[in-house]
C-alpha positions in Angstrom: 9.0 12.6 7.1 11.1 12.9 10.2 13.0 10.0 11.6 10.8 10.2 14.7 7.6 9.8 12.8 9.0 7.1 10.6 9.9 5.2 13.8 6.4 5.7 15.3 4.8 4.5 12.1 7.1 1.4 12.0 6.2 0.5 15.6 2.5 0.9 14.9 2.8 -1.4 11.9 4.7 -4.0 13.9 2.0 -3.8 16.6 -0.7 -4.3 14.1 1.0 -7.3 12.6 1.5 -8.8 16.0 -2.1 -8.2 16.8 -3.1 -9.9 13.6 -0.9 -12.8 14.3 -2.3 -13.1 17.8 -5.9 -13.0 16.3 -5.0 -15.7 13.8 -3.5 -17.8 16.5 -6.5 -17.4 18.7 -8.9 -18.2 15.9 -7.0 -21.3 14.8 -6.2 -22.5 18.3 -4.0 -21.6 21.2 -0.6 -23.0 20.4 1.1 -21.9 23.6 0.2 -23.8 26.8 1.1 -22.7 30.3 1.7 -25.6 32.7 2.9 -26.4 36.2 5.0 -29.3 35.0 8.1 -29.8 32.8 8.9 -32.2 29.9 9.2 -35.0 32.5 5.4 -35.3 32.3 3.8 -37.6 29.7 1.2 -35.1 28.6 3.7 -32.2 28.4 6.1 -34.3 26.3 3.2 -35.4 24.0 2.0 -31.8 23.5 5.6 -30.6 22.8 6.0 -33.3 20.2 2.6 -32.2 18.7 3.9 -28.7 18.1 2.8 -26.8 21.2 5.0 -24.3 23.0 5.1 -25.0 26.7 5.6 -22.2 29.2 6.4 -23.8 32.6 6.0 -22.3 36.0 5.7 -24.6 39.1 3.7 -22.2 41.3 0.0 -22.3 40.6 -0.7 -18.6 41.4 2.3 -17.4 39.6 1.4 -19.3 36.5 -2.2 -18.1 36.5 -1.0 -14.5 36.9 1.6 -15.0 34.1 -0.9 -16.5 31.6 -2.6 -14.0 29.2 -6.3 -13.8 29.0 -8.0 -16.8 27.4 -4.8 -18.9 27.6 -4.7 -22.6 27.9 -3.4 -23.6 31.4 -2.6 -27.1 32.7 -2.3 -27.3 36.5 -0.6 -30.7 36.7 0.5 -32.6 39.8 4.2 -33.2 40.0 3.9 -34.0 43.8 1.3 -36.7 43.3 0.2 -38.5 45.5 1.6 -36.5 48.4 0.7 -33.0 47.2 -2.8 -32.0 46.1 -3.4 -29.1 43.7 -5.3 -26.4 45.7 -8.0 -24.5 43.8 -8.2 -21.5 46.2 -10.8 -18.8 45.8 -8.0 -16.5 44.5 -7.0 -19.1 41.9 -10.6 -19.6 40.8 -11.1 -15.8 40.6 -8.1 -15.4 38.4 -9.3 -18.3 36.1 -12.8 -16.7 35.8 -11.6 -13.1 35.5 -9.0 -13.8 32.8 -11.3 -16.4 31.0 -8.5 -18.9 31.2 -9.1 -22.4 29.8 -7.8 -24.7 32.6 -7.2 -28.3 33.3 -6.5 -29.0 37.0 -5.6 -32.5 38.1 -5.6 -34.2 41.5 -7.2 -30.9 42.5 -9.7 -29.8 45.2 -11.5 -26.5 45.8 -12.3 -27.5 49.4 -10.7 -25.6 52.3 -10.2 -28.9 54.1 -8.9 -31.5 51.6 -10.1 -35.0 52.3 -7.5 -37.8 52.7 -6.8 -39.4 49.3 -8.1 -42.9 48.8 -6.4 -45.8 47.1 -8.0 -47.4 44.1 -8.2 -51.2 44.3 -10.4 -53.1 41.9 -12.3 -49.9 40.9 -12.2 -48.9 37.2 -13.0 -45.7 35.4 -16.6 -45.4 34.0 -17.6 -42.8 31.5 -20.8 -41.1 32.5 -21.3 -38.3 29.9 -20.5 -39.0 26.2 -17.2 -37.3 25.5 -16.3 -38.8 22.1 -17.2 -41.7 19.8 -14.6 -43.7 21.8 -15.9 -42.5 25.2 -19.5 -43.2 25.5 -21.6 -43.7 28.7 -20.6 -46.8 30.6 -17.4 -47.3 28.6 -14.5 -48.5 30.8 -10.9 -47.4 31.3 -8.3 -48.1 34.0 -6.1 -45.9 36.1 -4.7 -48.9 38.0 -4.2 -48.7 41.8 -3.6 -45.0 42.1 -5.2 -42.4 44.4 -8.1 -40.1 44.2 -9.5 -37.3 46.4 -13.1 -38.0 47.4 -15.4 -35.1 46.4 -19.1 -34.5 46.3 -19.7 -33.5 42.7 -22.9 -33.2 40.7 -22.9 -34.4 37.1 -19.4 -35.9 36.8 -18.1 -36.8 33.4 -16.2 -39.9 34.5 -16.2 -41.8 37.8 -14.2 -44.4 39.7 -16.3 -47.4 40.7 -16.1 -51.2 41.1 -18.0 -52.5 38.1 -18.2 -55.7 36.2 -17.9 -55.9 32.4 -15.4 -56.2 29.6 -15.5 -52.9 27.6 -18.6 -51.4 29.3 -20.1 -51.5 32.8 -22.5 -54.4 32.2 -24.7 -53.6 35.2 -24.3 -49.9 35.1 -23.6 -48.4 38.5 -26.0 -50.7 40.3 -24.9 -51.7 43.8 -21.6 -49.8 43.7 -20.3 -46.5 45.0 -19.2 -44.1 42.3 -16.6 -41.5 43.1 -16.1 -38.5 40.7 -12.9 -38.6 38.6 -13.5 -35.9 36.0 -15.9 -33.0 36.2 -16.4 -29.5 34.8 -17.5 -26.9 37.4 -17.6 -24.3 34.6 -17.3 -24.3 30.8 -13.7 -23.2 31.0 -12.5 -25.5 33.8 -11.8 -29.3 33.8 -11.0 -30.9 37.2 -9.8 -34.4 38.0 -9.6 -36.0 41.4 -6.6 -38.1 40.4 -3.4 -37.6 38.4 -4.1 -38.5 34.8 -1.4 -36.7 32.8 1.3 -39.3 33.4 -0.8 -41.9 31.5 2.1 -43.7 30.0 4.4 -44.0 33.0 1.5 -45.0 35.2 0.4 -47.6 32.5 -3.2 -46.5 31.9 -5.3 -48.7 29.6 -6.8 -49.1 27.1 -4.6 -46.7 25.0 -7.2 -45.8 22.4 -9.6 -44.5 25.0 -7.1 -42.5 26.9 -5.9 -41.1 23.6 -9.5 -40.1 22.8 -9.8 -38.5 26.3 -6.8 -36.3 25.8 -7.7 -35.3 22.2 -11.1 -34.3 23.5 -9.8 -32.3 26.5 -6.9 -30.5 24.7 -9.1 -29.7 21.7 -11.6 -28.1 24.1 -8.9 -26.1 26.0 -7.1 -24.9 22.9 -10.1 -24.2 20.7 -8.7 -26.3 17.9 -9.0 -29.9 16.8 -6.0 -31.8 18.2 -4.8 -35.1 16.8 -1.8 -37.1 18.1 0.3 -38.7 15.4 1.5 -41.3 17.8 0.8 -42.4 21.4 3.5 -43.0 24.0 3.4 -46.3 25.8 6.1 -48.1 27.8 5.0 -51.6 26.9 4.0 -52.8 23.4 3.5 -56.0 21.5 6.7 -57.1 19.7 5.0 -56.7 16.3 1.9 -55.2 14.9 -1.0 -57.3 13.6 0.0 -56.8 10.0 3.8 -56.6 10.3 5.7 -59.1 8.2 7.5 -61.4 10.6 11.2 -62.0 9.8 12.3 -65.6 9.4 14.1 -65.3 12.7 11.1 -64.0 14.7 10.2 -67.2 16.5 13.8 -68.0 17.5 14.1 -64.4 18.8 10.9 -65.0 20.7 12.5 -68.0 22.4 15.7 -66.1 23.3 13.7 -63.2 24.6 11.3 -65.4 26.5 14.1 -67.1 28.4 15.8 -63.8 29.1 12.6 -62.6 30.8 13.3 -65.0 33.7 16.4 -62.9 34.4 14.9 -59.6 33.5 12.5 -60.1 36.4 15.0 -61.9 38.6 12.5 -64.6 39.2 15.1 -67.2 40.1 15.4 -66.9 43.8 18.8 -65.9 45.2 20.0 -66.2 48.8 20.9 -62.5 49.0 17.3 -61.4 48.8 15.3 -64.5 49.7 14.6 -63.5 53.4 13.7 -59.9 52.7 11.5 -60.6 49.7 10.3 -64.1 49.2 10.0 -65.1 52.9 8.6 -61.7 53.8 5.8 -61.5 51.2 5.0 -65.2 50.7 3.6 -65.4 54.3 0.9 -68.2 54.5 0.4 -68.1 50.8 -3.1 -66.7 50.9 -2.0 -63.3 49.5 1.6 -63.7 48.5 1.8 -60.3 46.7 4.4 -57.6 47.1 6.3 -54.9 45.1 8.6 -55.8 42.2 12.2 -56.8 43.0 14.7 -54.0 42.3 16.5 -54.2 39.0 19.8 -54.4 40.9 19.2 -57.7 42.8 21.1 -60.8 41.9 19.8 -63.7 39.8 19.5 -67.1 41.4 20.9 -70.3 39.9 17.8 -72.5 40.3 18.9 -74.1 43.5 16.4 -72.1 45.5 13.6 -72.4 43.0 11.7 -69.8 40.9 8.9 -67.4 41.7 5.5 -67.4 40.1 5.6 -64.1 38.3 3.6 -60.9 38.3 0.3 -60.2 39.9 -2.1 -58.2 37.7 -2.1 -55.2 40.0 -0.3 -52.1 38.8 0.5 -49.7 41.6 -0.1 -46.0 41.6 3.5 -45.3 40.5 3.3 -47.6 37.5 5.2 -50.5 38.9 3.7 -54.0 38.9 3.3 -56.3 41.8 4.9 -59.8 42.1 3.5 -63.1 43.3 6.0 -64.3 45.9 4.8 -67.9 46.0 6.8 -71.1 45.5 4.7 -73.7 43.7 5.9 -77.1 42.5 4.3 -77.0 39.1 6.2 -73.9 38.3 9.5 -75.5 39.2 8.9 -78.5 36.9 7.6 -76.4 34.0 10.5 -73.9 34.2 13.0 -76.8 34.3 11.6 -78.0 31.0 11.9 -74.5 29.4 15.5 -74.0 30.5 16.4 -77.5 29.2 14.8 -77.2 25.8 16.0 -73.6 25.3 19.5 -74.7 26.5 19.4 -77.5 23.9 18.2 -75.2 21.1 20.6 -72.3 21.9 23.6 -74.4 23.1 23.5 -72.6 26.5 25.1 -74.7 29.3 24.0 -72.2 31.9 20.4 -72.9 31.1 21.0 -76.6 31.4 22.5 -76.2 34.8 19.6 -74.1 36.0 17.2 -76.8 34.7 19.1 -79.5 36.7 18.9 -77.4 39.9 15.2 -76.7 39.5 14.5 -80.5 39.2 16.5 -81.1 42.4 14.7 -78.3 44.2 11.3 -79.6 43.2 11.9 -83.1 44.5 13.8 -81.9 47.6 11.1 -79.3 48.5 7.9 -80.9 47.5 8.5 -84.6 48.0 9.2 -84.3 51.7 7.2 -85.8 54.7 4.5 -88.3 53.9 5.2 -87.9 50.2 8.6 -89.5 50.7 7.5 -92.3 53.0 7.1 -95.6 51.0 4.4 -96.7 53.5 2.3 -93.6 53.0 -0.6 -93.7 50.7 0.5 -90.2 49.4 3.9 -91.5 48.5 5.2 -90.1 45.3 2.8 -87.2 45.1 4.1 -83.6 44.7 2.8 -80.9 47.1 1.0 -78.0 45.5 2.9 -75.2 47.1 5.5 -74.5 49.8 2.7 -73.1 52.0 0.2 -75.9 51.0 2.1 -79.1 50.6 -0.8 -81.1 51.8 -2.9 -80.3 48.7 -2.5 -82.3 45.5 -4.0 -81.0 42.2 -3.7 -83.6 39.5 -3.2 -81.1 36.8 -0.4 -79.3 38.7 1.3 -82.7 39.4 1.0 -83.5 35.7 2.6 -80.3 34.4 5.4 -80.6 36.9 6.0 -84.2 35.9 5.9 -83.5 32.2 8.4 -80.7 32.7 10.8 -82.8 34.6 10.6 -85.7 32.2 11.9 -83.7 29.3 14.5 -81.9 31.5 15.9 -85.3 32.7 16.0 -86.6 29.2 17.8 -83.6 27.7 20.2 -83.4 30.7 21.0 -87.1 30.2 20.6 -87.7 33.9 18.8 -90.8 35.1 19.0 -90.0 38.8 15.4 -88.7 38.9 14.0 -91.6 36.9 12.6 -93.4 40.0 11.1 -90.3 41.4 9.4 -89.4 38.2 7.9 -92.9 37.9 6.8 -92.7 41.5 5.1 -89.4 40.9 3.1 -90.7 38.0 2.2 -93.9 39.9 1.4 -91.9 43.1 -1.3 -90.2 41.0 -2.3 -93.3 39.2 -3.1 -95.3 42.4 -5.2 -92.4 43.8 -7.3 -92.3 40.5 -10.8 -93.9 40.5 -11.9 -96.9 38.5 -13.0 -94.8 35.5 -9.9 -92.6 35.3 -10.9 -89.6 37.3 -9.3 -88.0 40.4 -11.5 -85.0 41.0 -10.5 -81.4 41.5 -8.0 -82.0 44.2 -7.0 -84.3 47.0 -5.7 -83.5 50.5 -3.2 -85.4 52.5 -5.2 -85.8 55.6 -8.0 -87.4 53.6 -5.7 -89.8 51.8 -4.1 -90.8 55.1 -7.5 -91.4 56.6 -9.2 -93.1 53.7 -6.4 -95.2 52.3 -5.7 -96.2 48.7 -8.5 -98.6 48.2 -11.0 -95.8 48.8 -9.7 -93.8 45.9 -8.9 -96.5 43.3 -12.3 -98.1 43.8 -14.3 -94.9 43.4 -16.9 -94.7 40.7 -16.2 -91.0 40.1 -16.9 -89.6 36.7 -15.8 -85.9 36.3 -15.6 -84.7 32.7 -13.5 -81.6 33.6 -10.4 -81.6 31.4 -8.8 -78.7 33.3 -8.2 -80.9 36.3 -8.1 -84.4 34.7 -6.7 -84.5 31.2 -3.0 -83.8 31.5 -2.6 -86.6 34.0 -4.0 -88.9 31.3 -1.2 -87.6 29.1 1.3 -88.7 31.8 -0.2 -92.2 31.9 0.0 -92.4 28.1 3.6 -91.3 28.0 4.6 -93.8 30.7 2.7 -96.5 28.8 4.8 -95.7 25.8 7.9 -96.3 27.9 6.7 -99.4 29.7 3.9 -101.1 27.9 2.0 -101.3 31.2 -1.5 -101.9 30.0 -3.5 -100.5 33.0 -1.9 -97.0 32.2 -3.5 -97.1 28.7 -6.7 -98.5 30.0 -7.1 -95.8 32.7 -6.3 -93.0 30.3 -8.6 -94.3 27.6 -11.4 -94.8 30.1 -11.3 -91.2 31.3 -10.9 -89.8 27.8 -13.8 -91.9 26.4 -16.2 -90.8 29.1 -15.2 -87.2 28.7 -15.7 -87.2 25.0 -19.1 -88.8 25.4 -20.0 -86.0 27.8 -19.0 -83.2 25.4 -20.3 -80.6 25.5 -23.4 -80.5 27.6 -22.0 -82.3 30.6 -18.6 -80.8 30.7 -17.5 -78.9 33.8 -15.5 -75.8 33.1 -13.3 -73.6 35.3 -12.7 -70.1 33.9 -14.2 -70.8 30.5 -15.2 -73.7 28.2 -12.5 -72.9 25.6 -9.7 -73.8 28.1 -11.2 -77.2 28.7 -11.2 -77.9 24.9 -7.6 -76.7 24.7 -6.5 -79.1 27.5 -8.0 -82.1 25.8 -5.9 -81.9 22.6 -2.7 -83.2 24.3 -4.0 -86.5 25.7 -6.0 -87.1 22.5 -2.9 -86.6 20.4 -0.9 -89.0 22.5 -3.7 -91.5 22.7 -3.6 -91.6 18.9 0.1 -92.0 19.1 -0.1 -95.2 21.1 -3.4 -96.5 19.8 -4.0 -95.1 16.3 -7.6 -96.3 15.8 -10.3 -94.6 13.7 -12.2 -93.6 16.8 -9.2 -92.1 18.5 -8.5 -90.0 15.4 -12.1 -89.0 15.3 -12.0 -87.8 18.9 -8.8 -85.8 18.2 -10.2 -84.2 15.0 -13.4 -83.4 16.8 -11.7 -81.5 19.6 -9.2 -79.8 17.3 -12.1 -78.6 15.1 -14.0 -77.3 18.2 -11.0 -75.2 19.2 -10.2 -74.0 15.7 -13.8 -72.7 15.3 -12.6 -69.9 17.6 -9.2 -69.3 15.9 -9.5 -65.8 14.3 -7.5 -64.5 11.4 -4.5 -63.2 13.4 -4.1 -66.7 14.9 -5.5 -66.0 18.4 -8.0 -68.4 19.9 -11.0 -66.5 21.2 -12.3 -67.2 24.7 -15.6 -68.9 25.2 -18.0 -69.3 28.2 -20.0 -72.5 28.6 -23.3 -73.3 30.3 -23.3 -71.2 33.5 -24.7 -74.2 35.4 -21.5 -76.1 34.7 -18.9 -73.4 35.4 -16.8 -72.9 38.5 -15.9 -69.3 37.8 -18.3 -67.9 35.2 -19.4 -64.4 34.2 -19.1 -62.0 37.1 -22.7 -61.9 38.5 -22.7 -58.4 39.9 -20.7 -55.2 40.5 -20.1 -56.2 44.1 -18.6 -59.5 43.0 -16.0 -58.0 40.7 -12.5 -58.8 42.0 -13.7 -61.2 44.7 -12.9 -64.6 43.0 -11.3 -66.3 40.1 -12.9 -65.1 36.8 -12.8 -65.2 33.0 -11.3 -62.4 31.0 -14.6 -61.9 29.0 -18.1 -61.0 29.9 -19.9 -62.3 26.8 -19.0 -64.8 24.2 -17.6 -63.0 21.2 -15.5 -60.6 23.3 -12.2 -60.4 21.3 -9.9 -61.7 24.0 -7.3 -64.4 24.0 -6.1 -66.0 27.3 -2.5 -67.0 27.5 -2.8 -68.5 31.0 -5.6 -71.0 30.4 -6.1 -71.5 26.7 -3.6 -70.4 24.0 -0.6 -71.7 26.0 -2.0 -75.2 26.4 -3.7 -75.3 23.0 -0.3 -74.3 21.4 1.5 -77.2 23.0 -1.3 -79.7 22.3 -1.7 -78.6 18.7 2.0 -79.0 18.0 1.8 -82.5 19.4 -1.3 -83.2 17.3 0.3 -81.7 14.2 3.4 -83.9 14.5 1.3 -87.0 15.3 -1.0 -86.7 12.3 0.9 -84.6 9.8 -2.4 -83.0 9.1 -2.0 -79.8 7.0 -5.0 -78.1 8.8 -3.5 -78.7 12.2 0.0 -77.7 11.1 -1.3 -74.4 9.6 -3.3 -73.6 12.8 -0.3 -74.3 15.0 1.9 -72.0 12.9 -0.8 -69.3 13.0 -1.0 -69.5 16.7 2.8 -69.4 16.9 2.9 -66.2 14.8 0.2 -64.6 17.0 2.2 -65.4 20.2 5.4 -64.1 18.6 3.6 -60.8 17.8 2.1 -60.2 21.2 5.1 -61.0 23.3 5.6 -57.9 25.5 8.4 -55.5 24.6 9.7 -52.7 26.8 12.9 -50.7 27.0 12.0 -49.1 30.3 10.1 -51.7 32.3 12.7 -54.5 32.3 10.8 -57.0 34.3 8.0 -57.4 31.7 10.2 -57.3 28.6 9.8 -60.7 26.9 6.8 -61.8 28.9 3.3 -62.8 27.8 0.5 -61.3 29.9 -2.6 -63.4 30.5 -4.9 -61.2 28.4 -4.7 -59.8 24.9 -7.4 -57.9 23.0 -6.7 -58.8 19.4 -9.3 -56.3 18.1 -7.5 -53.3 19.5 -4.2 -55.0 19.7 -3.4 -54.2 23.3 -3.4 -55.7 26.8 -6.9 -55.2 28.0 -9.7 -57.4 29.3 -12.0 -57.8 32.3 -9.6 -57.8 35.2 -12.0 -59.3 37.7 -9.8 -62.3 38.6 -8.7 -61.9 42.2 -5.4 -63.8 41.8 -4.4 -64.1 38.2 -5.8 -61.1 36.4 -5.5 -59.7 32.9 -1.9 -58.4 33.3 -0.5 -61.3 35.3 2.4 -63.3 34.1 3.4 -66.8 35.2 6.9 -68.3 34.9 5.2 -71.7 34.7 1.8 -72.0 33.1 2.2 -69.1 30.6 5.9 -68.5 29.9 7.2 -72.1 30.1 4.7 -73.7 27.7 4.8 -70.9 25.1 8.6 -70.7 25.1 9.0 -74.5 25.1 6.6 -75.0 22.2 8.2 -72.2 20.2 11.5 -73.9 20.7 10.1 -77.3 19.8 8.8 -75.9 16.5 12.2 -74.3 15.9 13.7 -77.8 16.4 11.1 -79.2 14.0 10.0 -81.7 16.6 7.5 -82.5 19.3 7.7 -83.4 23.0 6.8 -86.9 22.2 9.6 -87.3 19.6 12.1 -85.4 21.7 11.7 -87.8 24.7 11.5 -91.0 22.5 14.9 -92.2 23.9 14.2 -91.4 27.6 15.4 -93.9 30.1 12.4 -93.2 32.4 10.3 -96.3 33.0 12.8 -98.7 31.4 14.1 -100.1 34.7 11.5 -99.3 37.3 9.6 -102.6 37.4 10.3 -102.9 41.2 8.6 -99.6 41.7 5.5 -100.8 39.8 5.4 -103.9 41.9 5.9 -102.1 45.2 3.5 -99.2 44.6 0.7 -101.1 42.8 0.7 -104.3 44.8 -2.8 -105.8 45.6 
């Protein structure tokens, strides 16, 4: 055989082998994917890690012409949100003629592309069943991104404002649904927003977005696709079943305090005017973009910000709440002092000292600092609303500053702390209740006798109970009997009213959690059988909802007694404060209203009673909180935080995000972070707040203040 014919035969065999390989590849799935984006895209990186070869070409038409017949093509959107993917007639003709399998995102076939719209409280609703994890009315989130309004029949997924936890509880009733995902033909998937950067843009919940992409890529490639892992920028510090190292709780404290600096929440003069003053405004909507990572940290002398708002912007960054509240200052001063003591960190102690100074200088001004004023001693709610006095906010600020003053060994605030407690005490009614809130103009008009002679009974622990704890603590210091009598009166009437007559705020569980602290301290100062029975009753009621992983499940009460109950309609979603759940039994723990306060109270109860059941429950809750503390290498301002919501069933940060101010992904330097970190530190120190402040000088030499403020 001549060399020429041998060469021809060899080429023919090679061509046959290549054709066979191509056939095998086509039958088993298309392993090469053509895309208009590079490895900087989350989906492209995921596909590359899953064994796909990516051919990249930024121009849509050039890519469609380059792709072989029946190839898988991803028309992604690197220019989002400024640049929309155009599905021109020529592009659609190429897709149809070459039988390409195409995903086109943030795309439009219209000659005139509508202006993109921003997503606010809308969520993603599944319309057509796509997988076992994506059934009709299932919910997902694309945060506050953008979409292109389009008129589409039979969409697979839509964007709509809907109420519900994991599913749209009212369907699409009373809401406008905008198409998000649709299929104009069997070989073409189109989305009206950018979905491929699901990790960077922080889409949730992860298991549903993973299912979406498995379904879509399997359809485009003709093979069953599975992803061994799922990229996410923020994770819990530990898995549900991970064995915690002995050092885990101490590490949680260290990381929890560092978070204040990771987010630059301590106000610094170099950015105060451009950020705090600019975005705080009148306090009605003090929300703005996150501080840049490069800004300076304050030293406490200008106070500390609230934390994050739940809103995630369309670029994946999270908004801040630029609001200066007094309760946050006192609570944070406690955390810096306790952590400073535990860790031997003098800088933390110095910050604590400055925060206490800031609190009294900023929030005890005007009539609150006039001895002749009936509002003397009270602490204003916020920098923008100093005339408002919430008893629970005053209580948490006071409790924070008590322990800060004690650990700092500084008695200069002793008088002011006593005045703050007595300022609340003398505006409390005969039976121990103050009501939801008081306002300065009313106090000035009505005078003190009006308030202390009221027959008000308000069994609403969220607003009432922690001020009773302040009275009990000061009674321990002074022996002043009316403080004990007032606290016991309010506690007794509240326990008698449980549960049918209790008022509740965002859930019944939080009310039970708030009651544990005053009951533990009442038992400390008056260890009667009845007081122990009350404490055991409330602890047992809370622990009924403690699940295996240590979380405390949220619970709604009688709707007639709730301030902010289940969202009543789709239109109401996002318009008011709201629980994280829709139905009792939803697997959600709340770190803003329940787990944080239950944790602190349970530790006090455990140390007061030495009860093994309470000790074990406290440790379980500590382990849960250690596990779910946020961890992120790339989003510095959330690393070390606790978000308000956690879904302990799916082990991720997801819940109903209907709350208009403090939603599922909000953080709070005071209410959440301070009480969790402080209690973790107290447990590391093998002590309680009560024991730690046993040698406090507060109340020991303030008899003149009692005489002056409580005369007549």
